[in-house]
N, C-alpha and C positions, 0 to 999 in steps of 0.2 A: 763915556770913554771908551774905547776900543780895546778890549781883552787884548794883553799880548799873544803873538801868534808866532814869535822866533824865540828858535833856541839859541845858545848861546853860541855854538858852530857856526848857525847861519847870521848870526850878527856878527861873527867875528870876520866873516869872509866877506860880508857887505863893509863892514869897515875898510878892509885891506884893500878891495877893488874901489871904493870911494876914494881913499887916499891916490891911488894909483890914478885912477881918472883926474882927480884933480891936479897932480904934478904934471900929467900930459898935457891938459887944458893950459896950464900956466908956461909948459916948458917945451914940449914938442909939437903942438896944434897951433893952427890959425884959421881965421875966417869963422866958416858956419860949423866947422868940426871942432872949434875950441868952445863956443856957446853950448853944442851938445853934450861936451863932455864936462862942461863947467854944471850944466844940469843933471847929468846923471850921476856927478859925482855928490853933489848938493841931496838928491834924492835918496843914495846909498848911505848916506852918513846920518842924514835924519833918521832913517828906517831902522838902522842902526843903534843910534842912540837911544830912541822910542821903545824899540822892541816890537814895533808894529807895523806891518807892510799891507797896504788896502787892498793891494791885488790879492794877498794871499787871502784876505776876508772874503772877496768875491768870488773867489774858486773852491773856498773852504778847506784850505791847506794850513796846518798848524804843526809846527816842528818844535814849539817849545813844553818841554816837557812838564808834566803837571803833576805833584803830589797829591796822594790819597789826601783828604779833609783839609785843602787851603786852595785857596783863591788865587789867580794871578790877575 
């Protein structure tokens, strides 16, 4: 299992953007853009829910605050 690498602010922003993309996919867009927005929304919501971003892992980014003496 991957260690969490998203902080609370990062997760909140991803959740809000995921909801916006999901609403756009179902109400504003059509065709290929609807599919793209749906996939992006799904990825944002999943990474916000689990707190792990695979791209962050590859790039070595970590926005999750770690308290001394604890493991994430």
